[in-house]
Each structure stands twice: as C-alpha cells, then as structure tokens.
VEXLOMI-854719 format. One record per residue: residue number from 0; residue in three letters; x, y, z of N, C-alpha, C in turn. Coordinates in steps of 0.001 Angstrom, whole numbers, plus 500000, padded with zeros to 6 digits. Atoms other than C-alpha are relative to their C-alpha. Example, Ala and Ser with C-alpha at 12.3 -4.5 7.8 and 13.67 -1.06 7.14 Angstrom:
2
[r 0; ALA; [500890; 498810; 500000]; [512300; 495500; 507800]; [500900; 501200; 500000]]
[r 1; SER; [499180; 498810; 499940]; [513670; 498940; 507140]; [499230; 501090; 500730]]
//
This chain:
67
[r 0; MET; [499672; 500813; 498843]; [289472; 940353; 289400]; [498703; 499705; 500744]]
[r 1; GLY; [501214; 500375; 499301]; [286767; 938424; 291241]; [500048; 500402; 501463]]
[r 2; ASP; [500085; 499636; 498583]; [285583; 939043; 294780]; [500929; 499146; 500858]]
[r 3; ASP; [499121; 500884; 499227]; [287505; 936008; 296063]; [501456; 500438; 499893]]
[r 4; ALA; [498617; 499555; 500200]; [290752; 937303; 294577]; [500260; 501294; 500761]]
[r 5; LYS; [499848; 498746; 499262]; [290179; 940763; 296064]; [500103; 499736; 501497]]
[r 6; LEU; [499989; 500341; 498579]; [289446; 939235; 299471]; [501332; 499371; 500384]]
[r 7; SER; [498714; 500643; 499747]; [292572; 937083; 299253]; [501126; 501032; 500025]]
[r 8; THR; [498986; 498942; 500048]; [294684; 940099; 298287]; [499929; 500871; 501246]]
[r 9; SER; [500178; 499189; 498789]; [293221; 942086; 301181]; [500557; 499282; 501222]]
[r 10; ARG; [499489; 500775; 498856]; [294039; 939293; 303631]; [501525; 499975; 500009]]
[r 11; VAL; [498537; 500025; 500102]; [297606; 939050; 302366]; [500570; 501359; 500377]]
[r 12; THR; [499545; 498645; 499676]; [298015; 942824; 302553]; [499894; 500247; 501496]]
[r 13; PHE; [500201; 499825; 498559]; [296592; 942844; 306083]; [501052; 499220; 500791]]
[r 14; ALA; [498997; 500820; 499314]; [298937; 940017; 307132]; [501379; 500645; 499907]]
[r 15; ILE; [498701; 499331; 500170]; [301934; 941888; 305712]; [500091; 501212; 500918]]
[r 16; ILE; [500009; 498817; 499132]; [300934; 945060; 307566]; [500141; 499586; 501460]]
[r 17; GLN; [499879; 500486; 498617]; [300516; 943089; 310813]; [501441; 499603; 500313]]
[r 18; LYS; [498605; 500408; 499797]; [303991; 941568; 310425]; [500906; 501222; 500099]]
[r 19; TYR; [499215; 498762; 499976]; [305425; 945016; 309711]; [499857; 500688; 501358]]
[r 20; ILE; [500243; 499362; 498695]; [303800; 946427; 312873]; [500703; 499219; 501106]]
[r 21; GLU; [499299; 500832; 499007]; [305127; 943488; 314941]; [501501; 500269; 499964]]
[r 22; THR; [498563; 499764; 500152]; [308620; 944047; 313558]; [500388; 501367; 500549]]
[r 23; VAL; [499717; 498654; 499499]; [308495; 947777; 314300]; [499949; 500015; 501524]]
[r 24; ARG; [500099; 500059; 498531]; [307377; 947055; 317881]; [501215; 499317; 500611]]
[r 25; ARG; [498806; 500690; 499489]; [310229; 944601; 318373]; [501232; 500895; 499913]]
[r 26; ILE; [498870; 499074; 500155]; [312709; 947140; 317029]; [499940; 501084; 501063]]
[r 27; GLN; [500154; 498979; 498959]; [311297; 949753; 319422]; [500455; 499468; 501353]]
[r 28; ILE; [499606; 500602; 498719]; [311779; 947387; 322372]; [501515; 499882; 500080]]
[r 29; VAL; [498542; 500153; 500019]; [315367; 946624; 321363]; [500681; 501359; 500140]]
[r 30; LEU; [499407; 498664; 499912]; [316135; 950323; 320882]; [499843; 500587; 501399]]
[r 31; ARG; [500187; 499512; 498625]; [314633; 951188; 324284]; [501006; 499352; 500945]]
[r 32; ARG; [499031; 500699; 499143]; [316790; 948530; 325941]; [501409; 500526; 499766]]
[r 33; LEU; [498678; 499482; 500336]; [319857; 949812; 324116]; [500210; 501383; 500611]]
[r 34; VAL; [499907; 498660; 499414]; [319168; 953400; 325191]; [500128; 499900; 501515]]
[r 35; ASP; [499896; 500185; 498547]; [318631; 952220; 328786]; [501407; 499579; 500401]]
[r 36; LEU; [498643; 500453; 499682]; [321974; 950411; 328762]; [501015; 501121; 499839]]
[r 37; ILE; [499076; 498880; 500221]; [323766; 953432; 327319]; [499867; 501023; 501122]]
[r 38; LEU; [500213; 499040; 498911]; [322180; 955737; 329909]; [500574; 499479; 501313]]
[r 39; GLN; [499432; 500586; 498783]; [323129; 953345; 332717]; [501513; 500138; 500001]]
[r 40; LYS; [498542; 499904; 500099]; [326720; 953306; 331482]; [500461; 501414; 500338]]
[r 41; TYR; [499580; 498620; 499757]; [326964; 957100; 331446]; [499667; 500452; 501419]]
[r 42; LEU; [500337; 499641; 498619]; [325173; 957458; 334784]; [500997; 499384; 500976]]
[r 43; LEU; [499006; 500635; 499134]; [327554; 954957; 336376]; [501341; 500710; 499903]]
[r 44; GLU; [498739; 499266; 500164]; [330552; 956762; 334889]; [499941; 501346; 500710]]
[r 45; ALA; [500148; 498697; 499347]; [329214; 960105; 336127]; [500034; 499844; 501516]]
[r 46; ALA; [500001; 500233; 498554]; [328579; 958692; 339603]; [501406; 499665; 500484]]
[r 47; PHE; [498639; 500373; 499612]; [332056; 957159; 339721]; [500913; 501224; 499992]]
[r 48; THR; [499194; 498777; 500084]; [333653; 960434; 338594]; [499678; 500925; 501163]]
[r 49; PHE; [500413; 499157; 498881]; [331639; 962328; 341198]; [500573; 499464; 501311]]
[r 50; MET; [499478; 500596; 498759]; [332659; 959883; 343936]; [501510; 500221; 500101]]
[r 51; LYS; [498552; 499778; 499973]; [336315; 960227; 342929]; [500332; 501456; 500314]]
[r 52; SER; [499722; 498578; 499779]; [336036; 964017; 343089]; [499743; 500415; 501445]]
[r 53; LEU; [500259; 499658; 498600]; [334816; 963945; 346683]; [501292; 499888; 500799]]
[r 54; PRO; [498789; 500119; 499181]; [337468; 964551; 349313]; [499997; 498680; 500775]]
[r 55; SER; [499903; 501248; 499245]; [338752; 961488; 351113]; [499620; 500258; 501452]]
[r 56; LYS; [500379; 499881; 498585]; [337779; 960793; 354709]; [501097; 500735; 500776]]
[r 57; GLU; [498887; 499357; 499306]; [341250; 961833; 355899]; [500040; 501492; 499676]]
[r 58; GLY; [500007; 498600; 500406]; [341028; 965065; 353901]; [498911; 500777; 500711]]
[r 59; VAL; [501108; 499341; 499303]; [337674; 965892; 355473]; [500373; 500209; 501464]]
[r 60; GLU; [499602; 499856; 498594]; [339086; 965245; 358957]; [501031; 501118; 500156]]
[r 61; ARG; [499000; 498929; 499937]; [342062; 967522; 358234]; [499336; 501367; 499866]]
[r 62; LEU; [500705; 498726; 500160]; [339739; 970271; 357025]; [499249; 500352; 501282]]
[r 63; GLY; [500734; 499760; 498754]; [337674; 969859; 360188]; [500917; 500468; 501113]]
[r 64; ASN; [499054; 499617; 498945]; [340774; 970214; 362399]; [500516; 501419; 499813]]
[r 65; THR; [499462; 498657; 500237]; [341890; 973442; 360735]; [498934; 501075; 500151]]
[r 66; ALA; [501071; 498992; 499924]; [338497; 975141; 360915]; [499777; 500470; 501417]]
//
C-alpha cells in the first residue's frame, strides 16, 4: 500500500472515530435529560405525598386548641 493510500485510510479512520465520539456525546446528553426528567417526576411525587401527609390547617388549629 502506498503512502497516499495509508494517509487516506488514516483520514477515514479518524473521521469514523470522530463521528463515533459525536454520537456517544449526543447519547450522553439524551440520557442525562432522561435521568433529569425521571428524577423530577419522583421528586414531584415525593413532594406531593409529603404535602398530603401534612395535617390540614383545621387539624393544626384543633391540635393547638387542645394543647
């Protein structure tokens, strides 16, 4: 194989590796966004559950009157 063919092969290999790295980075970004959305969902559910578990305003007033 001549020097020109080796250089051409190296360029093609380098271009393929660059595309692979770009693709991996894009996948990482998408996965990060997906994880963020999932975490937000669970945090919102946890916050909602916590808020529901708190006593109501009337219940707090009744507790205050009996103390």
